[in-house]
Predicted model as a PDB file, atoms N, CA, C, CB and O in Angstrom, pLDDT in the B-factor column:
MODEL        1                                                                  
ATOM      1  N   MET A   1     -17.832 -13.144  -4.329  1.00 52.00           N  
ATOM      2  CA  MET A   1     -16.673 -12.281  -4.401  1.00 52.00           C  
ATOM      3  C   MET A   1     -15.681 -12.697  -3.310  1.00 52.00           C  
ATOM      4  CB  MET A   1     -17.082 -10.788  -4.251  1.00 52.00           C  
ATOM      5  O   MET A   1     -16.074 -13.003  -2.185  1.00 52.00           O  
ATOM      6  N   SER A   2     -14.416 -12.705  -3.652  1.00 71.00           N  
ATOM      7  CA  SER A   2     -13.372 -13.061  -2.694  1.00 71.00           C  
ATOM      8  C   SER A   2     -13.165 -11.933  -1.696  1.00 71.00           C  
ATOM      9  CB  SER A   2     -12.053 -13.381  -3.420  1.00 71.00           C  
ATOM     10  O   SER A   2     -13.528 -10.781  -1.937  1.00 71.00           O  
ATOM     11  N   ASP A   3     -12.572 -12.301  -0.573  1.00 92.00           N  
ATOM     12  CA  ASP A   3     -12.251 -11.306   0.442  1.00 92.00           C  
ATOM     13  C   ASP A   3     -11.079 -10.446   0.011  1.00 92.00           C  
ATOM     14  CB  ASP A   3     -11.943 -11.980   1.770  1.00 92.00           C  
ATOM     15  O   ASP A   3     -10.166 -10.915  -0.669  1.00 92.00           O  
ATOM     16  N   VAL A   4     -11.111  -9.201   0.408  1.00 96.00           N  
ATOM     17  CA  VAL A   4      -9.982  -8.300   0.232  1.00 96.00           C  
ATOM     18  C   VAL A   4      -9.211  -8.319   1.538  1.00 96.00           C  
ATOM     19  CB  VAL A   4     -10.442  -6.839  -0.156  1.00 96.00           C  
ATOM     20  O   VAL A   4      -9.799  -8.207   2.614  1.00 96.00           O  
ATOM     21  N   VAL A   5      -7.888  -8.462   1.447  1.00 97.00           N  
ATOM     22  CA  VAL A   5      -7.040  -8.456   2.634  1.00 97.00           C  
ATOM     23  C   VAL A   5      -6.041  -7.314   2.485  1.00 97.00           C  
ATOM     24  CB  VAL A   5      -6.307  -9.835   2.829  1.00 97.00           C  
ATOM     25  O   VAL A   5      -5.408  -7.168   1.440  1.00 97.00           O  
ATOM     26  N   ILE A   6      -5.904  -6.507   3.533  1.00 97.00           N  
ATOM     27  CA  ILE A   6      -4.898  -5.451   3.574  1.00 97.00           C  
ATOM     28  C   ILE A   6      -3.954  -5.812   4.710  1.00 97.00           C  
ATOM     29  CB  ILE A   6      -5.544  -4.012   3.776  1.00 97.00           C  
ATOM     30  O   ILE A   6      -4.340  -5.817   5.878  1.00 97.00           O  
ATOM     31  N   LYS A   7      -2.723  -6.111   4.355  1.00 97.00           N  
ATOM     32  CA  LYS A   7      -1.728  -6.539   5.335  1.00 97.00           C  
ATOM     33  C   LYS A   7      -0.685  -5.434   5.505  1.00 97.00           C  
ATOM     34  CB  LYS A   7      -1.054  -7.877   4.898  1.00 97.00           C  
ATOM     35  O   LYS A   7      -0.102  -4.965   4.528  1.00 97.00           O  
ATOM     36  N   LYS A   8      -0.455  -5.023   6.758  1.00 96.00           N  
ATOM     37  CA  LYS A   8       0.557  -4.014   7.057  1.00 96.00           C  
ATOM     38  C   LYS A   8       1.885  -4.736   7.222  1.00 96.00           C  
ATOM     39  CB  LYS A   8       0.192  -3.185   8.343  1.00 96.00           C  
ATOM     40  O   LYS A   8       2.070  -5.509   8.161  1.00 96.00           O  
ATOM     41  N   LEU A   9       2.795  -4.481   6.312  1.00 96.00           N  
ATOM     42  CA  LEU A   9       4.103  -5.114   6.392  1.00 96.00           C  
ATOM     43  C   LEU A   9       5.000  -4.321   7.335  1.00 96.00           C  
ATOM     44  CB  LEU A   9       4.745  -5.224   4.991  1.00 96.00           C  
ATOM     45  O   LEU A   9       5.067  -3.095   7.245  1.00 96.00           O  
ATOM     46  N   ASP A  10       5.696  -5.017   8.246  1.00 95.00           N  
ATOM     47  CA  ASP A  10       6.605  -4.341   9.168  1.00 95.00           C  
ATOM     48  C   ASP A  10       7.604  -3.506   8.383  1.00 95.00           C  
ATOM     49  CB  ASP A  10       7.338  -5.360  10.067  1.00 95.00           C  
ATOM     50  O   ASP A  10       8.224  -3.996   7.440  1.00 95.00           O  
ATOM     51  N   ASP A  11       7.759  -2.254   8.770  1.00 97.00           N  
ATOM     52  CA  ASP A  11       8.720  -1.338   8.142  1.00 97.00           C  
ATOM     53  C   ASP A  11       8.526  -1.205   6.639  1.00 97.00           C  
ATOM     54  CB  ASP A  11      10.123  -1.803   8.420  1.00 97.00           C  
ATOM     55  O   ASP A  11       9.475  -0.917   5.910  1.00 97.00           O  
ATOM     56  N   GLY A  12       7.298  -1.414   6.175  1.00 97.00           N  
ATOM     57  CA  GLY A  12       7.030  -1.345   4.742  1.00 97.00           C  
ATOM     58  C   GLY A  12       5.610  -0.912   4.435  1.00 97.00           C  
ATOM     59  O   GLY A  12       4.950  -0.288   5.266  1.00 97.00           O  
ATOM     60  N   PRO A  13       5.143  -1.241   3.249  1.00 98.00           N  
ATOM     61  CA  PRO A  13       3.843  -0.765   2.770  1.00 98.00           C  
ATOM     62  C   PRO A  13       2.664  -1.580   3.288  1.00 98.00           C  
ATOM     63  CB  PRO A  13       3.826  -0.775   1.274  1.00 98.00           C  
ATOM     64  O   PRO A  13       2.837  -2.570   4.000  1.00 98.00           O  
ATOM     65  N   PHE A  14       1.467  -1.145   2.916  1.00 98.00           N  
ATOM     66  CA  PHE A  14       0.272  -1.966   3.042  1.00 98.00           C  
ATOM     67  C   PHE A  14       0.202  -2.821   1.790  1.00 98.00           C  
ATOM     68  CB  PHE A  14      -1.029  -1.094   3.229  1.00 98.00           C  
ATOM     69  O   PHE A  14       0.269  -2.291   0.682  1.00 98.00           O  
ATOM     70  N   LEU A  15       0.068  -4.127   1.940  1.00 98.00           N  
ATOM     71  CA  LEU A  15      -0.081  -5.031   0.806  1.00 98.00           C  
ATOM     72  C   LEU A  15      -1.561  -5.350   0.666  1.00 98.00           C  
ATOM     73  CB  LEU A  15       0.771  -6.339   0.989  1.00 98.00           C  
ATOM     74  O   LEU A  15      -2.172  -5.904   1.579  1.00 98.00           O  
ATOM     75  N   VAL A  16      -2.135  -4.999  -0.478  1.00 98.00           N  
ATOM     76  CA  VAL A  16      -3.556  -5.198  -0.739  1.00 98.00           C  
ATOM     77  C   VAL A  16      -3.711  -6.381  -1.685  1.00 98.00           C  
ATOM     78  CB  VAL A  16      -4.210  -3.911  -1.339  1.00 98.00           C  
ATOM     79  O   VAL A  16      -3.103  -6.418  -2.755  1.00 98.00           O  
ATOM     80  N   THR A  17      -4.538  -7.354  -1.276  1.00 97.00           N  
ATOM     81  CA  THR A  17      -4.770  -8.541  -2.087  1.00 97.00           C  
ATOM     82  C   THR A  17      -6.270  -8.758  -2.217  1.00 97.00           C  
ATOM     83  CB  THR A  17      -4.078  -9.789  -1.470  1.00 97.00           C  
ATOM     84  O   THR A  17      -6.996  -8.743  -1.224  1.00 97.00           O  
ATOM     85  N   GLY A  18      -6.722  -8.958  -3.434  1.00 96.00           N  
ATOM     86  CA  GLY A  18      -8.133  -9.214  -3.690  1.00 96.00           C  
ATOM     87  C   GLY A  18      -8.722  -8.183  -4.623  1.00 96.00           C  
ATOM     88  O   GLY A  18      -8.074  -7.192  -4.960  1.00 96.00           O  
ATOM     89  N   PRO A  19      -9.957  -8.419  -5.039  1.00 94.00           N  
ATOM     90  CA  PRO A  19     -10.611  -7.496  -5.963  1.00 94.00           C  
ATOM     91  C   PRO A  19     -11.037  -6.221  -5.246  1.00 94.00           C  
ATOM     92  CB  PRO A  19     -11.825  -8.164  -6.619  1.00 94.00           C  
ATOM     93  O   PRO A  19     -11.909  -6.248  -4.378  1.00 94.00           O  
ATOM     94  N   VAL A  20     -10.422  -5.120  -5.612  1.00 95.00           N  
ATOM     95  CA  VAL A  20     -10.715  -3.852  -4.953  1.00 95.00           C  
ATOM     96  C   VAL A  20     -10.595  -2.727  -5.969  1.00 95.00           C  
ATOM     97  CB  VAL A  20      -9.764  -3.613  -3.748  1.00 95.00           C  
ATOM     98  O   VAL A  20      -9.847  -2.831  -6.941  1.00 95.00           O  
ATOM     99  N   ARG A  21     -11.329  -1.664  -5.738  1.00 96.00           N  
ATOM    100  CA  ARG A  21     -11.239  -0.458  -6.568  1.00 96.00           C  
ATOM    101  C   ARG A  21     -10.522   0.596  -5.731  1.00 96.00           C  
ATOM    102  CB  ARG A  21     -12.673   0.047  -7.044  1.00 96.00           C  
ATOM    103  O   ARG A  21     -10.922   0.869  -4.599  1.00 96.00           O  
ATOM    104  N   LEU A  22      -9.476   1.182  -6.278  1.00 97.00           N  
ATOM    105  CA  LEU A  22      -8.715   2.232  -5.600  1.00 97.00           C  
ATOM    106  C   LEU A  22      -8.964   3.535  -6.340  1.00 97.00           C  
ATOM    107  CB  LEU A  22      -7.181   1.894  -5.546  1.00 97.00           C  
ATOM    108  O   LEU A  22      -8.742   3.630  -7.547  1.00 97.00           O  
ATOM    109  N   GLU A  23      -9.435   4.552  -5.593  1.00 98.00           N  
ATOM    110  CA  GLU A  23      -9.750   5.853  -6.189  1.00 98.00           C  
ATOM    111  C   GLU A  23      -8.915   6.952  -5.554  1.00 98.00           C  
ATOM    112  CB  GLU A  23     -11.244   6.171  -6.036  1.00 98.00           C  
ATOM    113  O   GLU A  23      -8.499   6.843  -4.401  1.00 98.00           O  
ATOM    114  N   ASP A  24      -8.672   8.017  -6.318  1.00 97.00           N  
ATOM    115  CA  ASP A  24      -8.036   9.206  -5.762  1.00 97.00           C  
ATOM    116  C   ASP A  24      -9.113  10.057  -5.084  1.00 97.00           C  
ATOM    117  CB  ASP A  24      -7.288  10.022  -6.874  1.00 97.00           C  
ATOM    118  O   ASP A  24     -10.280   9.667  -5.050  1.00 97.00           O  
ATOM    119  N   GLY A  25      -8.733  11.195  -4.553  1.00 97.00           N  
ATOM    120  CA  GLY A  25      -9.662  12.055  -3.826  1.00 97.00           C  
ATOM    121  C   GLY A  25     -10.792  12.621  -4.663  1.00 97.00           C  
ATOM    122  O   GLY A  25     -11.785  13.103  -4.117  1.00 97.00           O  
ATOM    123  N   LYS A  26     -10.657  12.571  -5.988  1.00 98.00           N  
ATOM    124  CA  LYS A  26     -11.697  13.086  -6.888  1.00 98.00           C  
ATOM    125  C   LYS A  26     -12.583  11.975  -7.442  1.00 98.00           C  
ATOM    126  CB  LYS A  26     -11.061  13.850  -8.039  1.00 98.00           C  
ATOM    127  O   LYS A  26     -13.482  12.231  -8.244  1.00 98.00           O  
ATOM    128  N   GLY A  27     -12.326  10.737  -7.010  1.00 98.00           N  
ATOM    129  CA  GLY A  27     -13.136   9.617  -7.467  1.00 98.00           C  
ATOM    130  C   GLY A  27     -12.621   8.949  -8.727  1.00 98.00           C  
ATOM    131  O   GLY A  27     -13.276   8.056  -9.263  1.00 98.00           O  
ATOM    132  N   ASN A  28     -11.449   9.372  -9.213  1.00 98.00           N  
ATOM    133  CA  ASN A  28     -10.859   8.730 -10.388  1.00 98.00           C  
ATOM    134  C   ASN A  28     -10.206   7.412  -9.978  1.00 98.00           C  
ATOM    135  CB  ASN A  28      -9.821   9.666 -11.070  1.00 98.00           C  
ATOM    136  O   ASN A  28      -9.477   7.358  -8.988  1.00 98.00           O  
ATOM    137  N   ALA A  29     -10.469   6.353 -10.738  1.00 98.00           N  
ATOM    138  CA  ALA A  29      -9.956   5.025 -10.392  1.00 98.00           C  
ATOM    139  C   ALA A  29      -8.535   4.822 -10.908  1.00 98.00           C  
ATOM    140  CB  ALA A  29     -10.874   3.941 -10.955  1.00 98.00           C  
ATOM    141  O   ALA A  29      -8.206   5.196 -12.034  1.00 98.00           O  
ATOM    142  N   TYR A  30      -7.707   4.224 -10.067  1.00 97.00           N  
ATOM    143  CA  TYR A  30      -6.380   3.773 -10.485  1.00 97.00           C  
ATOM    144  C   TYR A  30      -6.537   2.412 -11.145  1.00 97.00           C  
ATOM    145  CB  TYR A  30      -5.383   3.704  -9.272  1.00 97.00           C  
ATOM    146  O   TYR A  30      -7.447   1.656 -10.804  1.00 97.00           O  
ATOM    147  N   ASP A  31      -5.668   2.101 -12.076  1.00 96.00           N  
ATOM    148  CA  ASP A  31      -5.634   0.787 -12.707  1.00 96.00           C  
ATOM    149  C   ASP A  31      -4.770  -0.110 -11.815  1.00 96.00           C  
ATOM    150  CB  ASP A  31      -5.069   0.861 -14.190  1.00 96.00           C  
ATOM    151  O   ASP A  31      -3.551   0.052 -11.759  1.00 96.00           O  
ATOM    152  N   VAL A  32      -5.412  -1.062 -11.116  1.00 96.00           N  
ATOM    153  CA  VAL A  32      -4.680  -1.930 -10.193  1.00 96.00           C  
ATOM    154  C   VAL A  32      -4.954  -3.397 -10.494  1.00 96.00           C  
ATOM    155  CB  VAL A  32      -5.058  -1.610  -8.742  1.00 96.00           C  
ATOM    156  O   VAL A  32      -5.996  -3.758 -11.041  1.00 96.00           O  
ATOM    157  N   ASN A  33      -3.989  -4.227 -10.122  1.00 95.00           N  
ATOM    158  CA  ASN A  33      -4.149  -5.679 -10.191  1.00 95.00           C  
ATOM    159  C   ASN A  33      -4.783  -6.146  -8.883  1.00 95.00           C  
ATOM    160  CB  ASN A  33      -2.772  -6.400 -10.445  1.00 95.00           C  
ATOM    161  O   ASN A  33      -5.137  -5.327  -8.035  1.00 95.00           O  
ATOM    162  N   GLU A  34      -4.925  -7.456  -8.721  1.00 95.00           N  
ATOM    163  CA  GLU A  34      -5.501  -7.973  -7.485  1.00 95.00           C  
ATOM    164  C   GLU A  34      -4.475  -8.076  -6.369  1.00 95.00           C  
ATOM    165  CB  GLU A  34      -6.120  -9.325  -7.729  1.00 95.00           C  
ATOM    166  O   GLU A  34      -4.785  -8.610  -5.304  1.00 95.00           O  
ATOM    167  N   GLN A  35      -3.256  -7.577  -6.585  1.00 97.00           N  
ATOM    168  CA  GLN A  35      -2.275  -7.437  -5.513  1.00 97.00           C  
ATOM    169  C   GLN A  35      -1.393  -6.233  -5.827  1.00 97.00           C  
ATOM    170  CB  GLN A  35      -1.418  -8.739  -5.352  1.00 97.00           C  
ATOM    171  O   GLN A  35      -0.810  -6.132  -6.907  1.00 97.00           O  
ATOM    172  N   PHE A  36      -1.309  -5.326  -4.859  1.00 98.00           N  
ATOM    173  CA  PHE A  36      -0.466  -4.144  -5.018  1.00 98.00           C  
ATOM    174  C   PHE A  36      -0.110  -3.615  -3.635  1.00 98.00           C  
ATOM    175  CB  PHE A  36      -1.182  -3.047  -5.871  1.00 98.00           C  
ATOM    176  O   PHE A  36      -0.734  -3.982  -2.640  1.00 98.00           O  
ATOM    177  N   ALA A  37       0.897  -2.751  -3.582  1.00 98.00           N  
ATOM    178  CA  ALA A  37       1.382  -2.218  -2.307  1.00 98.00           C  
ATOM    179  C   ALA A  37       1.168  -0.709  -2.261  1.00 98.00           C  
ATOM    180  CB  ALA A  37       2.880  -2.559  -2.100  1.00 98.00           C  
ATOM    181  O   ALA A  37       1.469   0.005  -3.218  1.00 98.00           O  
ATOM    182  N   ILE A  38       0.640  -0.238  -1.129  1.00 98.00           N  
ATOM    183  CA  ILE A  38       0.385   1.181  -0.899  1.00 98.00           C  
ATOM    184  C   ILE A  38       1.482   1.727   0.017  1.00 98.00           C  
ATOM    185  CB  ILE A  38      -1.038   1.410  -0.275  1.00 98.00           C  
ATOM    186  O   ILE A  38       1.772   1.146   1.063  1.00 98.00           O  
ATOM    187  N   CYS A  39       2.085   2.842  -0.384  1.00 98.00           N  
ATOM    188  CA  CYS A  39       3.158   3.477   0.379  1.00 98.00           C  
ATOM    189  C   CYS A  39       2.664   3.935   1.752  1.00 98.00           C  
ATOM    190  CB  CYS A  39       3.731   4.667  -0.398  1.00 98.00           C  
ATOM    191  O   CYS A  39       1.563   4.471   1.879  1.00 98.00           O  
ATOM    192  N   ARG A  40       3.486   3.719   2.773  1.00 97.00           N  
ATOM    193  CA  ARG A  40       3.216   4.264   4.103  1.00 97.00           C  
ATOM    194  C   ARG A  40       4.284   5.253   4.536  1.00 97.00           C  
ATOM    195  CB  ARG A  40       3.115   3.142   5.120  1.00 97.00           C  
ATOM    196  O   ARG A  40       4.051   6.058   5.438  1.00 97.00           O  
ATOM    197  N   CYS A  41       5.459   5.205   3.902  1.00 97.00           N  
ATOM    198  CA  CYS A  41       6.578   6.035   4.369  1.00 97.00           C  
ATOM    199  C   CYS A  41       6.519   7.462   3.841  1.00 97.00           C  
ATOM    200  CB  CYS A  41       7.888   5.408   3.961  1.00 97.00           C  
ATOM    201  O   CYS A  41       7.129   8.361   4.419  1.00 97.00           O  
ATOM    202  N   GLY A  42       5.792   7.677   2.750  1.00 97.00           N  
ATOM    203  CA  GLY A  42       5.687   9.008   2.163  1.00 97.00           C  
ATOM    204  C   GLY A  42       6.794   9.363   1.185  1.00 97.00           C  
ATOM    205  O   GLY A  42       6.772  10.449   0.607  1.00 97.00           O  
ATOM    206  N   ALA A  43       7.767   8.470   0.985  1.00 98.00           N  
ATOM    207  CA  ALA A  43       8.913   8.779   0.130  1.00 98.00           C  
ATOM    208  C   ALA A  43       8.799   8.223  -1.291  1.00 98.00           C  
ATOM    209  CB  ALA A  43      10.159   8.248   0.763  1.00 98.00           C  
ATOM    210  O   ALA A  43       9.660   8.503  -2.125  1.00 98.00           O  
ATOM    211  N   SER A  44       7.764   7.449  -1.583  1.00 98.00           N  
ATOM    212  CA  SER A  44       7.624   6.850  -2.908  1.00 98.00           C  
ATOM    213  C   SER A  44       7.527   7.914  -3.993  1.00 98.00           C  
ATOM    214  CB  SER A  44       6.397   5.949  -2.955  1.00 98.00           C  
ATOM    215  O   SER A  44       6.884   8.947  -3.808  1.00 98.00           O  
ATOM    216  N   LYS A  45       8.157   7.659  -5.101  1.00 98.00           N  
ATOM    217  CA  LYS A  45       8.043   8.547  -6.264  1.00 98.00           C  
ATOM    218  C   LYS A  45       6.909   8.088  -7.178  1.00 98.00           C  
ATOM    219  CB  LYS A  45       9.376   8.592  -7.048  1.00 98.00           C  
ATOM    220  O   LYS A  45       6.710   8.640  -8.260  1.00 98.00           O  
ATOM    221  N   ASN A  46       6.162   7.063  -6.728  1.00 97.00           N  
ATOM    222  CA  ASN A  46       5.046   6.509  -7.491  1.00 97.00           C  
ATOM    223  C   ASN A  46       3.797   6.436  -6.603  1.00 97.00           C  
ATOM    224  CB  ASN A  46       5.407   5.102  -8.049  1.00 97.00           C  
ATOM    225  O   ASN A  46       3.043   5.465  -6.669  1.00 97.00           O  
ATOM    226  N   LYS A  47       3.581   7.470  -5.770  1.00 97.00           N  
ATOM    227  CA  LYS A  47       2.439   7.479  -4.849  1.00 97.00           C  
ATOM    228  C   LYS A  47       1.129   7.357  -5.609  1.00 97.00           C  
ATOM    229  CB  LYS A  47       2.437   8.759  -4.002  1.00 97.00           C  
ATOM    230  O   LYS A  47       1.001   7.929  -6.692  1.00 97.00           O  
ATOM    231  N   PRO A  48       0.175   6.650  -5.092  1.00 98.00           N  
ATOM    232  CA  PRO A  48       0.110   6.103  -3.748  1.00 98.00           C  
ATOM    233  C   PRO A  48       0.780   4.736  -3.602  1.00 98.00           C  
ATOM    234  CB  PRO A  48      -1.314   6.002  -3.328  1.00 98.00           C  
ATOM    235  O   PRO A  48       0.702   4.118  -2.540  1.00 98.00           O  
ATOM    236  N   PHE A  49       1.430   4.269  -4.649  1.00 98.00           N  
ATOM    237  CA  PHE A  49       2.009   2.929  -4.635  1.00 98.00           C  
ATOM    238  C   PHE A  49       3.427   2.930  -4.069  1.00 98.00           C  
ATOM    239  CB  PHE A  49       2.013   2.345  -6.040  1.00 98.00           C  
ATOM    240  O   PHE A  49       4.153   3.918  -4.175  1.00 98.00           O  
ATOM    241  N   CYS A  50       3.799   1.822  -3.478  1.00 98.00           N  
ATOM    242  CA  CYS A  50       5.141   1.652  -2.928  1.00 98.00           C  
ATOM    243  C   CYS A  50       6.129   1.396  -4.060  1.00 98.00           C  
ATOM    244  CB  CYS A  50       5.175   0.492  -1.902  1.00 98.00           C  
ATOM    245  O   CYS A  50       5.856   0.612  -4.969  1.00 98.00           O  
ATOM    246  N   ASP A  51       7.280   2.066  -3.998  1.00 98.00           N  
ATOM    247  CA  ASP A  51       8.353   1.800  -4.966  1.00 98.00           C  
ATOM    248  C   ASP A  51       9.624   1.305  -4.272  1.00 98.00           C  
ATOM    249  CB  ASP A  51       8.661   3.069  -5.777  1.00 98.00           C  
ATOM    250  O   ASP A  51      10.694   1.256  -4.879  1.00 98.00           O  
ATOM    251  N   GLY A  52       9.493   0.936  -2.988  1.00 98.00           N  
ATOM    252  CA  GLY A  52      10.636   0.430  -2.236  1.00 98.00           C  
ATOM    253  C   GLY A  52      11.449   1.505  -1.535  1.00 98.00           C  
ATOM    254  O   GLY A  52      12.452   1.196  -0.893  1.00 98.00           O  
ATOM    255  N   SER A  53      11.034   2.770  -1.646  1.00 98.00           N  
ATOM    256  CA  SER A  53      11.788   3.871  -1.042  1.00 98.00           C  
ATOM    257  C   SER A  53      11.913   3.754   0.468  1.00 98.00           C  
ATOM    258  CB  SER A  53      11.138   5.180  -1.383  1.00 98.00           C  
ATOM    259  O   SER A  53      12.842   4.314   1.051  1.00 98.00           O  
ATOM    260  N   HIS A  54      10.993   3.033   1.119  1.00 97.00           N  
ATOM    261  CA  HIS A  54      11.051   2.882   2.578  1.00 97.00           C  
ATOM    262  C   HIS A  54      12.377   2.280   3.033  1.00 97.00           C  
ATOM    263  CB  HIS A  54       9.894   2.010   3.065  1.00 97.00           C  
ATOM    264  O   HIS A  54      12.839   2.548   4.142  1.00 97.00           O  
ATOM    265  N   LYS A  55      12.979   1.476   2.181  1.00 97.00           N  
ATOM    266  CA  LYS A  55      14.281   0.861   2.524  1.00 97.00           C  
ATOM    267  C   LYS A  55      15.385   1.916   2.544  1.00 97.00           C  
ATOM    268  CB  LYS A  55      14.641  -0.265   1.511  1.00 97.00           C  
ATOM    269  O   LYS A  55      16.244   1.897   3.426  1.00 97.00           O  
ATOM    270  N   GLN A  56      15.367   2.833   1.581  1.00 97.00           N  
ATOM    271  CA  GLN A  56      16.398   3.863   1.500  1.00 97.00           C  
ATOM    272  C   GLN A  56      16.252   4.922   2.597  1.00 97.00           C  
ATOM    273  CB  GLN A  56      16.354   4.528   0.139  1.00 97.00           C  
ATOM    274  O   GLN A  56      17.251   5.452   3.082  1.00 97.00           O  
ATOM    275  N   VAL A  57      15.011   5.231   2.988  1.00 98.00           N  
ATOM    276  CA  VAL A  57      14.806   6.286   3.985  1.00 98.00           C  
ATOM    277  C   VAL A  57      14.795   5.753   5.416  1.00 98.00           C  
ATOM    278  CB  VAL A  57      13.505   7.009   3.708  1.00 98.00           C  
ATOM    279  O   VAL A  57      14.717   6.528   6.370  1.00 98.00           O  
ATOM    280  N   GLY A  58      14.873   4.446   5.563  1.00 97.00           N  
ATOM    281  CA  GLY A  58      14.916   3.853   6.892  1.00 97.00           C  
ATOM    282  C   GLY A  58      13.597   3.896   7.636  1.00 97.00           C  
ATOM    283  O   GLY A  58      13.578   4.016   8.861  1.00 97.00           O  
ATOM    284  N   PHE A  59      12.490   3.798   6.909  1.00 97.00           N  
ATOM    285  CA  PHE A  59      11.159   3.809   7.537  1.00 97.00           C  
ATOM    286  C   PHE A  59      11.035   2.656   8.531  1.00 97.00           C  
ATOM    287  CB  PHE A  59      10.042   3.714   6.460  1.00 97.00           C  
ATOM    288  O   PHE A  59      11.381   1.518   8.214  1.00 97.00           O  
ATOM    289  N   LYS A  60      10.544   2.952   9.722  1.00 97.00           N  
ATOM    290  CA  LYS A  60      10.374   1.946  10.767  1.00 97.00           C  
ATOM    291  C   LYS A  60       8.977   2.039  11.350  1.00 97.00           C  
ATOM    292  CB  LYS A  60      11.430   2.117  11.873  1.00 97.00           C  
ATOM    293  O   LYS A  60       8.546   3.113  11.770  1.00 97.00           O  
ATOM    294  N   ASP A  61       8.271   0.927  11.379  1.00 95.00           N  
ATOM    295  CA  ASP A  61       6.999   0.806  12.068  1.00 95.00           C  
ATOM    296  C   ASP A  61       6.650  -0.674  12.137  1.00 95.00           C  
ATOM    297  CB  ASP A  61       5.876   1.626  11.350  1.00 95.00           C  
ATOM    298  O   ASP A  61       6.119  -1.247  11.186  1.00 95.00           O  
ATOM    299  N   ASP A  62       6.951  -1.270  13.253  1.00 84.00           N  
ATOM    300  CA  ASP A  62       6.662  -2.691  13.420  1.00 84.00           C  
ATOM    301  C   ASP A  62       5.533  -2.915  14.425  1.00 84.00           C  
ATOM    302  CB  ASP A  62       7.918  -3.436  13.868  1.00 84.00           C  
ATOM    303  O   ASP A  62       5.472  -3.954  15.082  1.00 84.00           O  
ATOM    304  N   SER A  63       4.632  -1.918  14.537  1.00 92.00           N  
ATOM    305  CA  SER A  63       3.492  -2.045  15.451  1.00 92.00           C  
ATOM    306  C   SER A  63       2.608  -3.205  15.013  1.00 92.00           C  
ATOM    307  CB  SER A  63       2.672  -0.729  15.501  1.00 92.00           C  
ATOM    308  O   SER A  63       2.577  -3.571  13.838  1.00 92.00           O  
ATOM    309  N   THR A  64       1.896  -3.771  15.968  1.00 91.00           N  
ATOM    310  CA  THR A  64       1.015  -4.896  15.671  1.00 91.00           C  
ATOM    311  C   THR A  64      -0.402  -4.591  16.155  1.00 91.00           C  
ATOM    312  CB  THR A  64       1.545  -6.194  16.325  1.00 91.00           C  
ATOM    313  O   THR A  64      -0.616  -3.699  16.976  1.00 91.00           O  
ATOM    314  N   ALA A  65      -1.348  -5.341  15.635  1.00 89.00           N  
ATOM    315  CA  ALA A  65      -2.744  -5.172  16.036  1.00 89.00           C  
ATOM    316  C   ALA A  65      -2.918  -5.611  17.480  1.00 89.00           C  
ATOM    317  CB  ALA A  65      -3.689  -5.973  15.108  1.00 89.00           C  
ATOM    318  O   ALA A  65      -2.224  -6.505  17.963  1.00 89.00           O  
ATOM    319  N   LYS A  66      -3.844  -4.973  18.152  1.00 88.00           N  
ATOM    320  CA  LYS A  66      -4.099  -5.332  19.567  1.00 88.00           C  
ATOM    321  C   LYS A  66      -5.456  -5.944  19.714  1.00 88.00           C  
ATOM    322  CB  LYS A  66      -3.983  -4.107  20.485  1.00 88.00           C  
ATOM    323  O   LYS A  66      -5.852  -6.310  20.821  1.00 88.00           O  
TER     324      LYS A  66                                                      
ENDMDL                                                                          
END                                                                             
């Protein structure tokens, strides 16, 4: 099995790449491809997925791993 990578994009979403199962709080699976973006700004109209709303709301977070 390939590695799953979750990359935090500066001022944007988490980009998920690789074979992964994404579930809601009740255990229901979302239909996802091997690359998708998870919203971090909270403004997406397609949660939990990013729809680009972070650009309109001016979301900022350029923190890096330590």
